[in-house]
C-alpha positions in Angstrom: -48.8 -19.4 -75.5 -46.4 -19.9 -72.3 -44.6 -23.2 -73.3 -44.0 -26.0 -70.2 -41.2 -26.8 -69.7 -40.7 -30.9 -68.3 -37.8 -32.0 -65.6 -36.4 -35.6 -65.8 -37.7 -37.4 -62.6 -34.3 -37.3 -61.3 -34.6 -33.9 -61.3 -38.1 -33.3 -60.0 -38.1 -36.1 -56.8 -34.5 -34.4 -56.0 -36.0 -31.3 -55.5 -38.6 -32.7 -53.4 -36.3 -34.2 -51.2 -34.2 -31.7 -50.8 -37.8 -29.7 -49.8 -38.4 -31.4 -47.4 -35.4 -31.9 -45.7 -35.6 -27.9 -45.5 -38.1 -27.9 -44.0 -37.6 -31.0 -41.5 -34.2 -29.3 -40.4 -36.5 -25.5 -40.3 -38.9 -27.5 -37.6 -36.3 -28.9 -35.8 -34.1 -25.9 -35.3 -37.4 -24.0 -34.5 -37.8 -26.4 -31.7 -34.5 -25.9 -30.2 -34.1 -23.1 -27.6 -32.1 -22.5 -24.4 -33.2 -24.8 -21.8 -32.4 -24.9 -17.5 -32.5 -27.5 -16.1 -31.7 -28.1 -12.2 -29.4 -31.3 -10.1 -28.4 -31.8 -6.9 -25.6 -34.1 -5.9 -27.1 -34.1 -2.4 -28.1 -37.7 -1.4 -28.6 -36.4 2.3 -32.2 -35.4 4.2 -32.5 -32.6 6.5 -29.5 -30.4 5.3 -29.1 -26.7 6.9 -28.2 -24.1 4.6 -24.5 -23.8 6.4 -24.3 -27.2 4.9 -25.8 -26.6 1.7 -23.1 -23.6 1.5 -20.5 -25.7 2.7 -21.4 -27.9 -0.7 -21.1 -25.5 -2.9 -17.4 -26.0 -3.0 -17.4 -30.2 -1.9 -15.4 -33.0 -4.1 -19.5 -34.6 -4.8 -20.5 -31.0 -6.9 -17.2 -30.5 -8.1 -18.1 -34.2 -9.5 -21.1 -33.9 -10.8 -20.4 -30.0 -12.6 -17.9 -32.9 -14.8 -20.8 -35.2 -15.4 -22.6 -32.7 -16.8 -20.3 -31.0 -19.3 -19.2 -34.5 -20.2 -22.1 -34.9 -21.9 -21.9 -32.0 -24.3 -20.2 -35.2 -26.6 -23.3 -37.2 -25.9 -26.6 -35.5 -27.5 -23.5 -33.2 -29.7 -25.1 -30.0 -27.8 -22.7 -27.8 -25.6 -24.0 -27.6 -22.0 -23.3 -25.1 -19.8 -23.2 -25.4 -16.2 -22.9 -23.1 -12.9 -22.9 -23.9 -9.3 -26.1 -22.9 -7.5 -28.2 -23.5 -4.4 -31.9 -24.8 -4.4 -33.7 -23.0 -1.3 -36.7 -23.4 0.5 -39.2 -22.5 3.4 -37.3 -25.0 5.6 -34.0 -26.5 3.9 -31.6 -26.0 1.0 -29.2 -28.1 -0.6 -26.2 -27.7 -3.2 -27.3 -28.4 -6.9 -26.2 -27.0 -10.4 -27.8 -25.1 -13.0 -27.2 -26.9 -16.3 -27.6 -25.3 -19.4 -28.3 -26.5 -23.2 -29.7 -25.7 -26.2 -31.9 -28.4 -27.4 -35.7 -29.2 -28.4 -37.1 -31.0 -25.0 -36.7 -35.1 -25.3 -33.0 -33.9 -25.3 -33.2 -32.4 -22.1 -35.6 -34.3 -20.7 -32.8 -37.4 -21.6 -30.4 -35.3 -20.4 -31.6 -34.2 -17.0 -32.6 -38.1 -16.3 -28.9 -39.5 -16.7 -27.7 -36.9 -14.7 -31.0 -38.0 -11.6 -29.7 -41.5 -12.3 -26.1 -40.8 -11.7 -26.4 -38.5 -8.8 -28.8 -41.3 -7.4 -31.7 -38.4 -7.0 -35.2 -38.7 -6.3 -36.6 -36.5 -8.7 -34.4 -34.0 -11.0 -36.5 -30.2 -12.7 -35.5 -28.4 -15.6 -37.3 -25.7 -17.7 -37.8 -25.8 -22.2 -39.1 -22.2 -23.3 -42.2 -22.6 -25.8 -44.1 -20.4 -26.7 -47.1 -22.2 -26.0 -46.2 -23.6 -22.5 -48.4 -24.0 -19.5 -45.2 -22.9 -17.2 -43.1 -20.1 -15.8 -38.8 -19.5 -15.2 -37.8 -16.5 -13.9 -35.2 -14.6 -13.5 -34.3 -11.6 -11.6 -30.9 -10.2 -9.5 -31.5 -8.3 -6.4 -30.1 -5.5 -5.8 -25.5 -6.0 -4.4 -26.6 -4.6 -0.6 -28.8 -8.1 -0.5 -25.7 -10.4 -1.3 -26.7 -12.7 1.4 -28.9 -15.5 0.6 -30.3 -16.5 4.5 -31.7 -12.9 3.8 -32.8 -13.7 0.4 -34.1 -16.7 1.8 -36.4 -14.6 3.7 -37.9 -11.9 1.9 -38.9 -14.9 -1.1 -40.1 -17.0 2.0 -42.4 -13.4 2.6 -43.5 -12.7 -0.3 -44.9 -16.8 -0.3 -42.2 -18.5 -2.8 -41.4 -21.5 -1.5 -39.2 -23.2 -3.5 -36.4 -21.0 -5.7 -32.2 -21.4 -7.1 -30.1 -19.2 -6.0 -27.1 -18.6 -8.3 -23.6 -17.5 -6.8 -22.0 -15.0 -9.1 -19.2 -12.2 -8.9 -22.0 -9.5 -9.3 -24.0 -11.4 -6.6 -26.6 -13.7 -6.3 -29.2 -14.7 -9.6 -32.6 -16.0 -8.5 -34.9 -18.7 -10.7 -37.9 -19.1 -9.3 -39.6 -22.5 -12.2 -43.3 -22.1 -11.3 -44.9 -24.6 -12.6 -48.7 -23.8 -12.6 -47.9 -20.0 -13.4 -49.7 -18.4 -10.1 -46.8 -17.0 -9.3 -46.5 -13.6 -11.2 -47.8 -11.5 -8.4 -45.5 -13.1 -5.6 -42.8 -12.6 -8.2 -42.6 -8.9 -8.6 -44.0 -9.0 -4.7 -40.4 -9.9 -3.9 -38.4 -8.4 -7.1 -39.9 -5.2 -5.2 -38.1 -5.8 -2.4 -34.7 -7.5 -3.8 -35.4 -4.3 -6.2 -34.6 -6.4 -8.7 -35.4 -6.9 -12.1 -38.2 -9.6 -13.4 -37.2 -11.6 -17.0 -39.7 -14.4 -17.2 -40.6 -16.9 -19.7 -42.9 -19.2 -21.2 -42.3 -22.4 -21.2 -43.1 -26.9 -21.1 -41.6 -27.1 -17.3 -41.5 -30.7 -15.5 -40.1 -33.0 -12.9 -39.0 -36.2 -13.9 -38.7 -38.7 -10.9 -40.1 -39.0 -7.9 -40.0 -36.8 -4.5 -41.0 -39.3 -2.1 -38.6 -42.5 -2.9 -35.7 -42.7 -4.4 -36.2 -45.9 -5.9 -39.4 -44.9 -7.7 -37.5 -42.1 -8.8 -34.3 -43.8 -10.3 -36.5 -46.2 -11.8 -38.0 -43.2 -14.6 -34.6 -42.3 -14.7 -34.0 -45.2 -16.0 -37.1 -45.5 -18.1 -36.5 -42.4 -19.8 -32.9 -42.9 -20.7 -34.1 -46.4 -21.9 -36.9 -44.5 -24.4 -34.4 -41.4 -26.1 -31.7 -44.3 -26.2 -33.6 -46.8 -28.7 -34.3 -43.3 -30.6 -30.9 -41.8 -30.7 -29.0 -45.8 -31.2 -25.4 -43.8 -32.3 -25.2 -42.0 -29.2 -22.0 -41.2 -28.2 -19.7 -41.7 -25.1 -18.8 -38.8 -22.5 -16.2 -36.7 -22.7 -13.4 -36.6 -21.2 -13.4 -33.7 -18.5 -10.4 -31.9 -16.7 
């Protein structure tokens, strides 16, 4: 007969609490992934491509990059930033891309703070998730396709109306956020023309704000910020970034 070993109640309770904490921590880590956020400091309408390119080296661009990095201290997660060009069929604007390994509520909060501080109408983020309803495509055109205008024309011809272009030393990297998962064929066609290999991720992609009215967008940002901060009352202030 196998004898039973009885543990004191406090030891058993400690083991149970430790197990619960372990499961909770594992679940929280599983929900963290490399998120992407796109926001512009621009508040002017009808900006031309040439103006947007000049804006990449502007003071307002540099200020927003610093603002984004300063939020590292708030959420206790490292935030990386890149200069970016938001591009569409009939216009463009200087923007930034942020990347941060965190959960979806936190990327929503970060983007809402940046949208509010930059006085934007709307921002967009992508949160990788296996069961997500959106996709994001990343590809780098061959070196001979260096110009923003050239890449833009090819993307237009393929039917990709909205995209973000990231200038790097190795060339231009293209990000396409497909909120409805309807662009797969068009992205493949564009990548073929641009001699690029495509990487894709499934996840959740959402706009926060209001595309048409800046005041409505600002109200939505404020509500997002208030809700998150009510659940995280011990947030630290932003870092000092030089």
